[in-house]
N, C-alpha and C positions, 0 to 999 in steps of 0.2 A: 462509618455511618451508613445505614441503609437508605434507600431512596425509593420513592413511588414514581410510577410512570404514567404520564397523561398523553394519550395519543391525539393528534390533530390530523387535518386533511393533508398537510404537506410533509414531505420527508426530504431533507437537504443532505447531500453528501459533498464533501470536499476531497479532492484528489490531487496527488502530487506527481508530477511527471518524472520520467527517467532520463537516462543519458541519451544524447542525440537531440534533445529538445532545445539545447542552448544555441544561441546565435550571437554573433559579435555585437556588442553594445547593448544587449537587451536590458542590462541593469541600469543604464544611464538615467532614464526618466524617473526611476524610483528614488534616486538620491536627493531629489528635491523635497521629499517628505521629511518632516522633523524627526531626527533621531535615527533615520534609516542608515546613513553612512556610518555613524558611530557603532551601531550594532553589527553591521557587516564587517567593519574593521576589527571588532572584538572577535567575531567568529573566525575571521581570517587569521588572527593571532593564534587561536586554538588549533586551526588547521595547518598553520605554518605556511600560508599562502597570502598573496595580495589579492583577495577576492574582489575588492573594489576595482582594482586595475584590470583584472581578468574579465570582469563583467562589463567594463566600459571601453577599454582601448585595445585589449588583446585581440589578435586576429583569429580567424576560424581554425587554423592549424594548431594554434596554441591551446585554445579551449577545447579542442578535440582530444587532447591528451587526457587519458582516463584519470590520472592522478590530479589533474586540474579540474576537469569537468564535473566529477562527482561531488567534491566539496562545494564547488560553485553552485551547483543545482540545489543541494540540500540547504546551504546557507541562505540563498536568495528566497527559497520557499519558506523557511522558518521566519525570516524577518518580514516578508510580505504578509504573512498571516496576521501579524500584529496590527496591520492596517484594516483588517476586517472587523475587529471587535474592540470596543473601548477598553475592555479589560480582558485578558486572555481567557480567564475562567468563564466568561460569557459564552464562549463557543461550546463548552460542554453541555450547556443547557438547551442549545438550539440546533446543534448539528446532529443529524440522525446517524451518520456513520462516516468513517474516513478510510482512505486506502491510498496506496502509492504504487506506481509502476516501477519495478526493479529497484534501483537505488532510491526512488521516491518513497519506498516503504520506510526508509530511515526517517525521512521527513515526517511521514504520517505517524510513525511510532513516537517521535518526540512531541508532535502536536497533540497526541492522545495522552501524553503524560507518562509513557513507558520509560523514556529516557529524558534526561535533561538536554538542553541545546548543546552544552559543552560535550556531554557524552556522545551525542549524535555526531558532532564534528570530528571527534577523535576516531569514532568507529568508521565514518565515511572516509576520513583521511587514510586510515590503514586499509580499508577496502579498496580505495582507488589505487594506492601504491601496490597492493598485492595483485590486483587484477592487471595493472600495467606491467608488472614483472612477469606474470604468467603469459600475457599477450606477447611479450618480447621473446619468449622462449621459442614460439612457433608462429610464423606469420599467419594470422587468422582474421576473420571479419564476419560481417553479417549482411544479409540482403533481405529486403522486404519482398514478399511475394503477394501481390494484390490481385484478387480475382481468381478465375479458374475453378474447375471442379475440385472440391476438397479432397476427394479420393485420389485424383490425378496429381494434385499438388503433393500429397503425402507420399505417393509412389515415387515422384521425381526426387524428393528429398532423400528418401531411402536409397534410391538408385545411385545417388552421388555421395552417399555417406554423410549427409548433412543432418543436423539436429534441428527440429522445430523448437527453437529457443524461446520464442514469444508467440503464444496463441492469442492474438489481440482481438479476435472477433471482427465483425463487420467485413468479412472476406479478406482479412490480412493475417498472414503467417510470416514470422521472421526466421529465416534459415541461417544457421551458423556453422562454421567449419573452417577448413583451411582455404587460403586464397585460390588454390588450384580447384578445390571442390566447388567453390562459389563461381568460378569462371566456367566450369563445366555446366553448372545449372543455368547460367545466363545463355550459354550456347544451346541448351536443350530445355528451354522454358516450357512449362505446361501450357496446353492450349488455352487461349483467352486469358492468360495471366501476364502481368507485368512484373519483371524482376528489377528491383531498385536497390543499388548499393547504398548502405547506410554509413553515416559519418561517425563510425565508432572504430576503436583501435584493436578489437579482438573478438573472439567467439565467446561472448558472455553467456552465462547460464548453460554451459556445456561442461564436459569433463576436462576441457582445456583449462578451466579455472580452479581445479582442485587444489593447487598449491595455495591459492588465496583463501580457500575455505579452511585449510589446515592452519593458516596463520590467524585467521579471525577466530577460530575455535579456541585457541589459546587465550586470546585477549578477552573473549566473551566470558570466560570463567571469572574474571575480575570485575565485571560490570554489574552493578546493582540495578534492579529494575523495579517498576511499580506496575500494577495491573492497569490496563487501559481505562480511561475515564469515559469513553464512549465506544460503541461497537466498531471494532477494527477488522476490516475484511482483508484476509490474506490472499495474495495472488499466487500462492502455491496451489490452492485448490478452491478458492472462493468461499472458505468457511470464515465465520466470525470467531476471532480468537480473543479470549478474555483473561488469559494468564500472561503476565509480563515476561516470565522466563521462556515461555513457548514462543512469544513474539520474537524475542532475541534469537532463539535457536533457529527460527525460520529465516530471519534476516541473514544469518550466517550460511545455512545450508543451501539457500536458494541461489547463492552466487554461482553454483554449478548445476542447478536444475532449472527446468523451464518456467517461464512466467505464464500463468493462465489468466490473462486479463479478460478473456472471454467468460470464464467462470465467475470472475469478480463482477462483471456487468450483469450476469445472470442473477447473482445475489442481490445486486442493487434493484433489479426488477422485482425479485421476490419480496424485498422490503417495501415495495411501493414507492420508490424514489420518484419525486416530482421535479427536483432541481439539482443540478450538478455544477459546482464551481471548480475549475482547475486553476491552481496557483502557479506563479511564474517558475520557470519559463514556459508559459502555457501555449496550448494550441493542439497538440497531438491527441490527448485524452478526450478533450471536449469534442474533437472531430470524430473520434471513434464512437463516443456516446451518442452523438447526433445521428449516426447511421444505425446504431444497434438498439438504442433505447428510445423508441418512437414515443412522442408526446412528452418527453422529459425536457424541461428548459435547461439549456447549457450555457455556460459562460467561460470563455478563456480569459483569465485575468492577466492581460499582457502589460498594461501600463496603468498608472494611477487614474487615467481617464476612465477606466472601467470600474472604478470603485463605487461610483453612484449606482450603477446597475447591480453590482455585487451586494451592496447594502439593501437594495430593494428586494433582491432574491432572498436574502437572509430573513427579512421581515415576512415575506410571503410564503416561503417554504420552510423556514427554520424554526419549527416548533413541534417537530414530530415526536420527540422524546424529551419533553421538558422534565427535568429531574427536580423533585422537591424533597428536601430532607424531612424525615419523620423522627419522632422522639426515640423509638427503639433502634438500637444498633443491630442491624441485620444486613445480610448480603444476599445477592441473587445469583443463580446459575442460569445462563441463557442458552438458547438453541444455537448451534453453530451453522445450521443449514435449514432449508425448507423441507418439510416432510411431515410424517406422522410420528407422534411421540409415544414411548412406552416407558413410564417411570419404573425404576427398579429398587428404590430405597423407600421404606415406609416412614411416615411422619413419626418423629421422636427418635429416630436412629442417629447415632453419631456418624459423621462423615469426615474422612481424612482428606488432606490436600492431595489432589490428583486421583481420587477414587471415582469410578464410574457410578453415575446416579440414574442414568436413563439411556435409551437409544432413540435415535431419530432415523426413520427409514425413508429413503428417497427412491426415485425411480431407478437410480444407478447403484446404490449401495446402502449399507447400514452404518450409521455413524454413532460411535460411543460419545456420550456427553459426560465429561469429567468435571469435577468441581475444582475451581482454582483456589478454593478456600477450605479450611477445616471448620467444623461446626456441627450443629445439630439440626436435622431437617425439621422445620417448623410448619411449612405449608406448601403443598403443591398448588401451583397456579394454573395447572392444566389437568385434564382427565386423560386416561389411557385411550389412545387412538385419535386424540385431537390433532387437527392440522396445526402446524406451527411455522413461523417465519424466522429467518435468520435474525439473531439478536433478541428474540422474544424471551422475556423472563419465564422460567419454568418452575424453579424451586427457590423457596426462601429459606435461608440458613441463619441460625442464631449462633454467633461465635461463642465458644467456651474457652475458659482460661487456658486449658491444656492444649488448645488447638491454635492459639495465636502465635 
């Protein structure tokens, strides 16, 4: 079913945190909400873990284990989302975009309808196990580098053979590598920079995780997906992804490639985001947004006490892309980035799944816009050379029988 877009003054994004955000007992206050424990226990059965126990009584060392931490983070995020909306589908009408940091992208993908909650838990279970096994092969870790001159920080990481695994923006880079390399960095820290060891078990988002990628690639071939029901911003490169298979492919490949949360926040800014809610275990991403996205209201949803503020933000910011069904069955192709558009398919032409239909040129590069659907081009919603924003509808397609 095609949808029409009505813009308002507010744009709300919901973001899901990654590993390292969990703290002992963070789940305990949420268990007082009706149905929360039951849903967590069910997701725990799918993951093969006592998620309720790990979120309430397990100590810091236990929940630092990658195989425990990742399902715990994704499960708690998915269940807490249900407390934001009376009906889950309500979120698709009021949330302007979604994103997740590292493993939080699995939470975001499930929230956007790409995966079911059960598929997400199986995927994160195998992701956590695979990354834990890869971490055990070589002692590795991660350090946050906060402050300092960016060029000097990059030079220090290169000098010690480290990978900038997370480019988080707001003056924060996460370096990853062997424990010896990280110790050398702490002894030779860049000027005016703090080097902080992170509570993670390995060098995530580096070549050290390639065995986990190989494992997930095999499993991903058996996973069915749906296209996202709202703009989903990928922290591979900050683009809006609208094809479910591409979302899944990025979830797999990024296990061994850097997280570009800085580019994700740039896309938020390009979208005109006015409000950002971080779901549990919250705090890190809201803090980064507070420093990098000036003027944007942020909320770290840490306990049910924060729900009143979250519901207010949804009312005030959450109407940026209200979607209303129309009678004709049609689909849209959206812009992945901010830039100027150049359409390449004439109205009336048949378009196949994955075919390029336009290019968007940014200050850094030229991006191909590919169609996640097959159909016939009905109407261009932009003119050649128009400035466009991430997630903005560009082309309307009418599905044809042989393209479905």
